[in-house]
N, C-alpha and C positions, 0 to 999 in steps of 0.2 A: 504494500500500500504506500509506504514511504517512498519507494523507488518510483512508483507511478506518479505520485504528486510532484516529486523532484523533477521528473522528466517533463511533466506538463508545464511547470514553472519555467524550466529551461527553454522550452519551445517558445513560450510567450516572450521571454527576455531575448531569445535569439532572433526573433523575426519581427522587429518593430515595423510599422507601416513604411512602405517605400514611397516617399513623397515625390512631388514633381521636382523639388530641389535636388533630391538624391538622383532622380532620373537624368536631368540634364548634365549634372556634374559627372556622373559616370558615363553617360552616353555620348558626350561631346567628342570624345576621341574617335568615335565611329565616323564623324564627318571627314577629317583629313585622311583617314585610312581608305574610305571609299573614294574621296576626291582624287587621291594619287593613283588609284587603280585604273581608272578609265583612260587617262593619257598614256599610261604604260602599255595597255593592251590594244588601244584603238589608234591613238595619235602617233605613237612611236614608229610603227612600221612604215606608215606613210611619210613621216617626217624624214627618216633616214633614206628612204628610196628617192624622194624628190629633192631634198635639200643637199644631200651628200652623194647622190648617185650610186648608192650601194645596190649591187645586183640582187634581184629577188631571191635567187637560190642561196646566196651567201647570207642574206638577211633571214631567210627562213631557217637555215641551219643554226645561226646564232641564237635566234629566239627559241628554237626547239631545245637546244642544249641548256640555255639559261632557265627556261621554264621547267624542264625536267629536273634540274637541280633544285629549283624552288619547291617542286612537289615532294621530293624525297627527303628534304631536311625537316619537314614538319614534325615527325615523331621525335627526332632528336631535340628540336626546340621545345617540344612539349615537356619532355623530361627535364630539360634545363629550367623551364618555367616552374615546374613543381618544386625543384630544389631551391629556387629563388624565393618562392612564397614561403617555403619552410624556414628559410633564414629570417626574413622580416619583410614587412610591407615597404619599409624604407629602401631596402635593397631592390625591390621591384621598381619603385619610383626612380631610383638612381639609374638602373639599367634601362628603364623605359625612356628616361630623358636622353641617354646616349643613343638608343635606337631611333628616337624621333629626330635627333640632330643628324645622324648618319643617313636617315631616309631622305631628309630635305636636301642634304649635300649631294647624295647619290643621284637624286632626281635632277637637280640643277646641272650636275656634271654630265649627265646622260644627254640632256637636250642641248647643252652648249659646250660641245667638246673643243678642246684647244688645238686639236689636230684634224686635218681634213683628208690626208693621204690615206688610201684604202687600207693597207695592212695595219697601220698604226691606229686608224679610226676603229677598225673592228676589234682590236685588242682593247682599246679604251672602252668601247661600248660593252664588251664582255665583262671587264672588271667592274664597270659601273653598274651593270645589270645585276651581277652577283651581290655587290654591296647593297644595292637598293632592295633586292628581293629578300636578302637575309634580314635587313633591318625591318622591312615591312612585315614579314612573317613573324619575327620575334615580337614586335609591338602588337600585332594582331592577337597572337596567342596569349600574351600577358593581359591584354584587355579582355578577351573572352573569358579567360580563367578568373579574372577579378570578378566579373559578373556572375559566373557560375558559383563562386564561393560565397556570394551574398546570401544564398540559401532562400528560405521561406517556402510558403505553400505554392500551389500551382499559379494562383493569381499574381503573387509577388514575382515569381520567376518570369511569368509572361510579361509583366510590366518592365522588368529589367531588360529583357530582350527587345521589347517594343521600343524603348527609348534608344537603345543602341542601333537597331535596324532602321528606325525612323530617321534619326540624324544621319545615318549612313546613306539612306536614299536621298536626303537633302544634299549630301556631298556629291552624289552621282549626278544629280541635276545641275548643280553648280559647275561640276567638271565638264559636263556636256556643253556648257555655254562658254566657259572662261577662255579656252584656247583660241576660239574663233573671235570672240567678242573683245577680249583683253590682250591677247597675244601670249606667247609662251613665257616671256620674262615676267609679266604680271602674274601669270598662273603660278610660276615657281615661287614668287614672293608671297602670294596668297597661301600657298601650301605651308610655308614657314610660319606664317602668322597662325594658321589653323592648328598646326602641330603644337605650337607653344600654348595656345589657348586650351587645347585638349589636355595637355599635360598638367597645366595649372588647375584646370577643373578637376582632373582626376586626383590631384594632390589634396584637394579639399573634399573629395567624395567620401561616402561611407566606406569604412575600411572593411575588407573581407576578414573573416575569422577562419584561420587555417586549422587550428587545433581540433575543434569538434569533429567527430566522425559522422558521416552520413548514415542514416538508418539502414541502408542496404549493404553497408560494408561487411557486417558480420556474415551475411549470406555469401559474399565473395570469398571471405576467408575460409568458409567451410567448403566452398566449391573448388578451391584451388589447394590441393594438398600441400602442407608445409607453409602456407601463407601465414604471416604474423599480423594480426589485426592492428596492433599499435603502429605498424609501419605503413599501413595502407593510407593513402591520401588521395587528393584529387587526381593525381597522375597514375594511380594504381592500374587503371585500365590500359595503360600503355606498356606495362610489363610484358615480357616476351610471350607468356602463355596467352594472355588476354588479347594481345595485339592481333593474333591470327584467328581468334574465336569466330568473328563474323563469317569467315569463309567456310566454316563448318555448317552454316545455316543455308539451305538451298533457297529460302525466300530472299535472303540478302543477296546472294549471287545473282538471282534473277532480276531483282530491282536494280542492282548496280550495273548489270549489262544494259538495261534500258536507259539508265541515267547517263552512262558514258556515251552511247550512240547519240542520244538526244542532245547531250551537251556539246559534242563535236558539231552537230548540225547547227547549233546556236552560235558556236564560237567562230565558225567559218565566215558568216556574214559580218560579224563584229570585226574580224581581222581585215576584211576587204571593203568595209563600208566606205571609207574616204576615197579609195580608188574608184569605186563605182560612182560616187557622187561627183567627183571632179572630172572623170574621163567619160563615163557613159552618159551621165546626165548633163555634164558640163555646167553644173550649177555654180552660182557665185559663192565665194567663201563665206559670205554672211549667212547663207542658208544652212550651213553645217550645224550651227547652234540650234536652229529651228528643228532640224531633223532629229538630232540627239535629244533635245529637250522634250519634243512631243513623244518620242519613244519611251523615255523613262517616266514622264508624267502619266502617260496612259497606263503604263505598267502599274504604277502606284494606285491610280484610280480604279483599276480593274480588280484589285485584290478583294474588295467586298463582293464584287460580282461573282468571282470564282468560288468564294465561300458559299454563296447562295446556290450556285450550280452543284456544288458537292452535296448539298442537302437533298437534291433530286436524283443525282446519278452516281454518287459515291466518288471517292478520291481517284481511283484508277481510271474510271470511264471519263471523269472530268478532265484528267490530264490528257487522255487521248483526244478529247474534243479540242483542247488547246493545241495539240500537235496538228490536227486537221485544219484548224484555223490558220496556223502559221504556213502550212503548205499552200493553202488557197491564196494567201496574201503574196507569197513569193513567186507563185506561178504568174500572178498578175504583174509583179515587179519585173519579170523577165520580158514583158512587152514594152517597157518604158525605154525612152531614148532621150536625145538631147533636148533640153528645155522642159522636161516633164517634172517640174519642181513641185507643183501642187499635188499631182497624183502620188508623188513619192512621200509627201507629208502624210497622206492617207495610209500608204504602206507602213510608214513608221508608227503611226498611231495604232493601226490594227495589229502589227507585229508586236507592239508594246503590250497590247491586251493579251496576246499569246505568251509573252514573257511573264505576265502576271501569274499564269498557270505554272510555268516553270519555277517561279520563285516560291509559290505557296504550297504546291501539292506534293512534289517529291519528298521534301523534308517531312511532311506529315505522314506520308507512306512509310518512310524510314522509321519514324517513331512507332508506328503500328507494328512494323516488322520486329523491332526490338522487343516490344511487349509480347507479341505472339510467340517469339522464340524463347521466352522465359528469361531474357537477359536484362530486363529492366532493373535499374538500380545498381548494376554491378559491372556493366561493360559498355556504357554509352561512349566513353572516350575512344575505345577501339573502333566502334562503328563510325563515329564522326571523323576520326582520323583518316580512315580509308575513304570516306565520303569527300573530305576536303582534298585528299590526294587525287581523287578522280576528277574533281572540279578543275584543278590546276593542270592535270594531264590533258583534259579536253582542250584547254587553251594552247598548250604546247603543241599538241598534234595538229590543231587547226593552222597554226603558223607554219609548222614544219612540213605540212602536206600541201596546203593551198598555195602558198607563195611560190615554192619551186615548181609546182605543177603549172601555174600561170606563166612563169618564165619559160618553161619548156615548150609551152604551146604558143609562144610568140608575143605575149603581152609585155609591153614596156610602159611604165608610168609616163603619162603625158601623150601617149599615142592617140592618133585619130584614125588609124587603120580600121576599117569596118570589121575585118575578120578577127583582129585582136580584141576589139570591143565586144564582139559577140562572145568570144571566149570568156571575157570578164563577166558578162551577164550570166553565162552558164555556171561559172564558178560561184558567183555571188548568189544567184537565185536558185538554179536547178540542182546543184550539188547538195545544198542544205535540204531541199525537198526530198531528194532520194534518201538521204540519211534519216530524215524525219519519218519517212514511210517505213524504213527498216525499224526504227525505234517504236513506231506505232504497232507494227506487226509483232515485235517482241513483247510489247506491253500486253497485247491481246493474248498471245500464245502462253506466255509465262506467268501472267498475273491475273488478267481479267477472267480467262477461262477457268482458272482454279479458284476463283473467288466464289464462295457459296452464295 
């Protein structure tokens, strides 16, 4: 009886209400982290191809290697984050400040290289990419771990994530406008300011408590022979046995297969967007902010719509509807040519609606897979570690496959050759459609058909 009363009091003390002040102070770091990601993945390939004349095959190989490195370091950075939190929150803030500074410096150095000759430029870009990706991943993992350690019930945890993701979406929208509207120098300066503001806000945010164990950890200690409960912490799911656990679950393997194929289908047009806009549409530079802004704004506005669709069709079928919508939109985009600015705004808006499904539904399916597999409360870190790896792998494969393929088929940035522009349209529009069809077929065969 005494133990129950003590636990009840501890829960009340441990989970005070998460106010809006707590929310913005914790979540503000999500703004610069999302702000920096869009230029790195969308603007950078186009910038290096046009401003410095880097051949597409070399550019694709460079980005593939750097992004693969970025994908595989996450588990190591996760363990490093756990050790840092175990030391002290001040240690987290100190290393977080260093990561933020390196991220800003790496970003600026990447877009404003001091060399222009090709071999030296590629070496400079490779080093800057590695520095930027390591700093970005380290700061992201520290930030996400901070939020997860705040604890609380389902409503409080959802508020923590909502503040982080909401401010991150705001960062994406700003990043979609800033390079075209303000220029790259002002964008880099704005990133430095946002990183400093995010760190100062985090310094004053609610502190995470590392010592208390989660209720599910004793289950993990019993499930893994020889595990010591007192040594288990937020990073316990990343220990060697747990790291591979998700691949023992056929439901996870099926969902991950769909997620990877669909993710590559979404990453290809993201990589080729500016090439398509500038060469196929021959749109003025001022329109780029309109295209990107309408895309991400419609993705945000579509989230409540997809939640309502789920009520009628379920998660898997709703995700399939989102895929079919994206296919229809990109088939229409393949018919566009020079001067079709307004029709392409419609393409961006409707594909943004499809993006809303990709943002909201796969993660919810993953949470259901974890619960159905009996791993809830003991192995979430392993599942989400591989999920994040797959997300980054998608972006790496998109750059590593689409850019060299375009170059091999005769496309050169700035060309007005009809055959080369048709190749660009096929790569930007029809290749994603083919991949989306494969993903939709896998979704039906592996998940929907097996859903009772």
